[in-house]
C-alpha positions in Angstrom: -134.4 -29.9 54.8 -136.5 -29.3 51.8 -137.8 -31.9 49.4 -135.0 -31.5 46.8 -132.2 -31.8 49.3 -133.8 -34.9 50.8 -134.1 -36.6 47.4 -130.4 -35.8 46.5 -129.2 -37.3 49.7 -131.2 -40.5 49.2 -129.9 -40.8 45.6 -126.3 -40.5 46.9 -126.9 -43.3 49.4 -128.3 -45.6 46.8 -125.3 -45.4 44.2 -122.9 -48.3 44.5 -119.2 -47.5 45.3 -116.6 -47.4 42.5 -114.8 -50.4 43.8 -118.0 -52.4 43.6 -118.4 -51.8 39.8 -117.2 -55.0 38.1 -115.9 -55.0 34.5 -117.1 -57.6 32.2 -114.2 -59.9 31.1 -113.2 -59.7 27.5 -114.0 -62.7 25.4 -110.9 -64.8 24.5 -109.4 -64.2 21.1 -110.0 -66.9 18.6 -106.9 -69.1 17.9 -105.0 -68.3 14.7 -105.6 -70.8 12.0 -102.7 -73.1 11.3 -100.3 -72.1 8.5 -100.7 -74.0 5.3 -97.9 -76.0 3.9 -97.6 -73.5 1.1 -97.1 -70.7 3.6 -94.5 -72.7 5.5 -92.6 -73.5 2.2 -92.7 -69.8 1.2 -91.2 -68.7 4.6 -88.5 -71.4 4.4 -87.6 -70.3 0.9 -87.4 -66.7 2.0 -85.1 -67.6 5.0 -82.8 -69.6 2.8 -82.7 -66.8 0.3 -81.7 -64.3 3.1 -79.0 -66.6 4.4 -77.6 -67.4 0.9 -77.7 -63.9 -0.7 -77.7 -61.4 2.1 -76.4 -62.8 5.4 -73.5 -64.9 4.3 -72.0 -62.8 1.5 -72.7 -59.4 2.9 -73.9 -59.0 6.5 -71.9 -61.8 8.1 -68.4 -60.5 7.0 -69.5 -57.0 8.0 -70.6 -58.1 11.4 -67.4 -60.1 11.9 -65.2 -57.2 10.7 -67.0 -54.7 12.9 -66.8 -57.1 15.9 -63.0 -57.6 15.3 -62.5 -53.8 15.0 -64.4 -53.1 18.2 -62.5 -55.7 20.1 -59.2 -54.6 18.7 -60.0 -50.9 19.4 -61.0 -51.8 23.0 -57.8 -53.8 23.5 -55.6 -51.0 22.0 -57.3 -48.4 24.1 -56.9 -50.5 27.2 -53.2 -51.1 26.3 -52.6 -47.4 25.6 -54.3 -46.4 28.9 -52.1 -48.8 30.8 -48.8 -48.0 29.0 -49.1 -44.3 28.1 -48.0 -43.0 31.5 -44.9 -45.3 31.4 -44.1 -44.3 27.8 -44.4 -40.7 28.6 -42.2 -41.1 31.7 -39.6 -43.0 29.7 -39.5 -40.3 27.0 -39.2 -37.6 29.6 -36.4 -39.5 31.3 -34.5 -39.9 28.0 -34.9 -36.2 27.2 -33.8 -35.2 30.7 -30.7 -37.5 30.4 -29.8 -36.0 27.0 -30.1 -32.5 28.4 -28.2 -33.4 31.6 -25.3 -34.7 29.5 -25.1 -31.2 27.9 -25.7 -29.4 31.2 -24.5 -31.7 34.0 -24.8 -28.9 36.6 -28.6 -29.0 36.2 -30.7 -31.1 38.7 -33.9 -31.1 36.7 -35.6 -29.2 33.9 -38.8 -27.2 33.5 -40.4 -26.6 30.1 -41.1 -23.0 29.1 -43.3 -22.0 26.2 -41.4 -20.3 23.3 -42.4 -16.7 22.7 -44.0 -15.6 19.5 -41.8 -15.3 16.5 -39.5 -18.2 17.3 -40.8 -20.4 14.5 -37.8 -22.7 14.4 -37.7 -23.4 18.1 -39.6 -26.5 19.3 -39.0 -26.4 23.1 -37.2 -24.4 25.8 -36.1 -26.0 29.1 -34.9 -24.1 32.2 -32.7 -25.8 34.8 -34.7 -25.8 38.0 -31.5 -24.9 40.0 -30.7 -22.0 37.7 -27.7 -23.8 36.1 -28.7 -22.7 32.6 -31.0 -23.4 29.7 -31.4 -26.1 27.0 -33.2 -25.1 23.7 -34.4 -27.4 21.0 -34.5 -26.0 17.5 -34.1 -27.1 14.0 -32.7 -26.1 10.6 -34.0 -27.3 7.2 -31.7 -29.9 5.6 -31.6 -32.2 2.6 -34.1 -34.7 4.1 -36.2 -32.4 6.2 -35.8 -30.9 9.6 -32.4 -31.2 11.3 -33.0 -30.9 15.1 -30.4 -29.7 17.6 -30.3 -29.5 21.4 -28.2 -26.4 22.5 -27.3 -25.9 26.2 -26.4 -22.5 27.6 -24.6 -22.2 30.9 -24.8 -19.5 33.6 -22.0 -17.6 31.8 -24.2 -17.3 28.7 -21.9 -19.3 26.5 -22.8 -22.5 24.7 -22.2 -25.3 27.1 -22.9 -28.1 24.6 -24.7 -29.2 21.5 -26.1 -32.5 20.4 -27.9 -33.5 17.2 -30.7 -36.1 17.7 -31.8 -38.4 14.9 -32.7 -36.9 11.6 -33.6 -37.9 8.0 -30.5 -36.8 6.3 -28.5 -39.0 3.9 -26.8 -42.0 5.6 -23.1 -41.7 5.6 -23.3 -37.9 5.0 -25.8 -35.9 6.9 -26.2 -38.7 9.4 -22.6 -37.9 10.6 -24.2 -35.0 12.5 -25.4 -37.7 14.9 -22.7 -40.3 14.6 -19.6 -38.0 14.8 -19.5 -36.3 18.3 -16.6 -34.3 17.2 -18.8 -32.2 15.0 -21.1 -31.2 17.8 -18.2 -30.7 20.2 -16.8 -27.7 18.3 -19.8 -25.6 19.2 -19.1 -25.8 23.0 -17.6 -22.8 24.6 -18.6 -20.3 21.9 -20.5 -17.2 23.0 -24.2 -17.0 22.5 -23.9 -15.3 19.1 -24.8 -16.2 15.6 -22.3 -18.5 13.7 -21.5 -18.8 10.1 -20.3 -21.8 8.1 -16.8 -20.4 8.3 -16.8 -20.7 12.0 -16.9 -24.5 12.1 -15.3 -27.5 10.3 -17.9 -28.8 7.8 -18.8 -32.4 7.3 -17.3 -33.5 3.9 -19.8 -33.7 1.1 -22.6 -32.7 3.4 -22.8 -28.9 3.0 -26.6 -28.7 3.1 -26.7 -30.8 6.3 -23.9 -28.8 7.9 -25.7 -25.6 7.0 -28.9 -26.9 8.6 -27.0 -27.8 11.8 -25.6 -24.3 12.0 -29.0 -22.7 11.3 -30.5 -24.9 14.1 -27.8 -23.7 16.6 -28.4 -20.1 15.5 -32.1 -20.4 16.0 -31.5 -21.6 19.5 -29.0 -18.7 20.0 -31.6 -16.2 18.8 -34.2 -17.7 21.2 -31.7 -17.5 24.1 -30.9 -13.9 23.3 -34.5 -12.7 22.9 -36.4 -14.8 25.5 -33.8 -15.6 28.1 -31.6 -12.5 28.0 -34.4 -10.2 26.8 -32.2 -8.9 24.0 -33.6 -7.9 20.6 -32.8 -5.1 18.3 -35.5 -2.9 19.7 -33.8 -3.0 23.1 -30.2 -2.5 21.9 -29.2 1.2 21.2 -27.0 2.0 18.2 -24.0 2.7 20.5 -24.2 -0.9 21.9 -25.0 -2.5 18.5 -21.4 -3.4 17.5 -20.8 -5.4 20.8 -24.2 -7.0 20.4 -23.5 -8.3 16.9 -19.9 -9.4 17.6 -19.6 -10.1 21.3 -16.1 -10.6 22.7 -14.4 -9.3 19.5 -12.1 -6.2 19.5 -13.6 -3.8 17.0 -11.9 -1.0 15.1 -14.1 1.7 13.5 -13.7 2.4 9.8 -15.3 5.1 7.6 -17.2 4.3 4.4 -18.5 6.6 1.6 -20.9 4.7 -0.6 -24.6 4.9 -1.5 -27.0 2.9 0.5 -24.8 2.6 3.6 -23.9 4.8 6.6 -20.4 6.1 7.0 -19.8 4.3 10.4 -18.6 0.7 10.0 -16.3 -1.6 12.0 -13.8 -4.4 11.5 -12.8 -6.9 14.2 -9.4 -8.4 14.8 -10.9 -11.8 13.8 -11.6 -10.4 10.3 -15.3 -9.8 10.7 -17.1 -6.7 9.6 -20.2 -4.6 10.6 -21.7 -2.4 7.9 -24.9 -0.4 8.3 -27.2 -0.5 5.3 -30.0 2.0 5.0 -33.2 2.6 3.0 -35.3 5.7 2.8 -38.4 5.8 4.9 -41.2 4.1 3.0 -43.9 6.4 4.4 -42.3 9.8 4.9 -39.3 10.6 2.6 -38.1 13.2 5.0 -38.4 10.9 8.0 -35.9 8.6 9.7 -34.4 6.0 7.4 -34.6 2.3 8.0 -31.2 0.9 9.2 -29.9 -2.7 9.0 -26.5 -3.3 10.7 -25.1 -6.5 9.2 -22.3 -8.5 10.9 -20.5 -10.6 8.3 -17.3 -12.5 7.8 -14.7 -11.7 5.3 -16.5 -13.8 2.6 -19.7 -11.9 3.1 -21.7 -14.5 5.0 -24.1 -12.9 7.5 -23.4 -13.6 11.2 -26.0 -11.4 12.7 -28.4 -8.6 12.1 -29.5 -5.5 14.0 -32.5 -3.4 12.8 -33.9 0.0 13.5 -37.2 0.4 11.8 -38.6 2.9 14.3 -39.0 5.4 11.4 -41.5 3.1 9.8 -45.2 3.0 10.8 -45.4 1.3 14.2 -47.9 -1.4 13.0 -45.6 -2.3 10.1 -41.8 -1.8 10.3 -41.5 -1.7 14.1 -42.8 -5.2 14.4 -39.9 -6.6 12.4 -37.4 -5.7 15.1 -38.9 -8.1 17.6 -39.6 -10.9 15.1 -36.9 -13.4 15.9 -37.8 -15.7 13.1 -37.5 -13.0 10.5 -34.2 -11.8 11.9 -32.8 -15.3 12.0 -33.7 -16.0 8.4 -30.8 -13.7 7.3 -28.1 -15.4 9.2 -25.9 -17.7 7.1 -26.9 -16.0 3.8 -24.7 -14.0 1.5 -25.5 -11.6 -1.3 -28.0 -11.5 -2.9 -30.1 -12.2 0.1 -33.7 -13.4 -0.3 -36.0 -14.1 2.6 -39.7 -14.6 3.1 -41.6 -11.4 4.0 -43.5 -11.2 7.2 -47.2 -11.5 6.6 -48.8 -8.1 6.6 -45.5 -6.3 6.6 -44.4 -7.0 3.0 -43.1 -3.5 2.0 -41.1 -3.1 5.2 -39.7 -6.6 4.9 -38.5 -5.8 1.4 -36.9 -2.6 2.6 -35.0 -4.5 5.3 -33.8 -7.0 2.7 -32.6 -4.2 0.4 -30.8 -2.5 3.2 -29.1 -5.8 4.1 -28.0 -6.2 0.4 -26.7 -2.6 0.4 -24.5 -3.5 3.4 -23.2 -6.7 1.7 -22.4 -4.8 -1.5 -20.2 -2.4 0.5 -18.0 -5.1 1.9 -15.2 -4.6 -0.8 -15.1 -0.9 0.2 -14.9 -1.8 3.8 -11.9 -4.1 3.2 -10.1 -1.3 1.3 -10.9 1.1 4.1 -9.6 -1.3 6.7 
């Protein structure tokens, strides 16, 4: 070992360990001088000012109100958490009971989402044992929406109708709910659109009666399109008369008038089918737009069949499967006015004009019959 290494080793042996190094204690802080009476008086005055002008008039009511709101919210939330399942179960039980009264063959019901285009349908229910369907829809009355529950049996006919509570005028429109005889007249009818002439109206409640009929027709349209899979795109021209007036014996008649086709029909019940037409909006040499209109003898529309296949597929063809647009014509008479489908304004207007062409030819159809 050389001299340098020997010196470093001796130096390491002479250094004290870290634990042996002691820290000098800090000297104690000097005590704070006592507050003077002036300082004490100033602090007391500031405290009283805070209590008198900030805490009591402003902060205290806010704290109390916030505390009450928090406690109330907590209690309401707790109450809702405890009662919500029971409330939901009671509501479902009441709904099931109402549907079972209309369709007693059903054991229970499963809710099915309405397909697109059924804007006036709020719910569809399928009987779990296949006994039929119940559809909830509404029409627009004097006081707002007029709801209806419409049951369809296995035969496809209307098994029963009920009208839940609505906001119609007491003593008039409220008779939809209070008079079971009004709802009873819908039972047994085929799943086809109805007109005001098909039922006995409630006296002095024409608007409410019309809303009830529209609600039933909306349910019928949903049943035809979603349950039976029927829409005008799926019904060929040859089957159109039976589709529009099911169960009625039809006799063909011939027309010669502008804006309509020559083929028309009259039923033994006094209803008519007339086919209005409009030139193709995109190709004057192409296939015309057709609107077959089923109407009663007074010109009230009972049903509509469309063929817009000659139109551009992204425009006119979509109208044939839009149940809401189709249903908006039912119950109207000339001149018909309906809201156009968004993005299909021109084709919607062509359909409306073709329908009005058919309605205008009704006097000629009566003469030909």
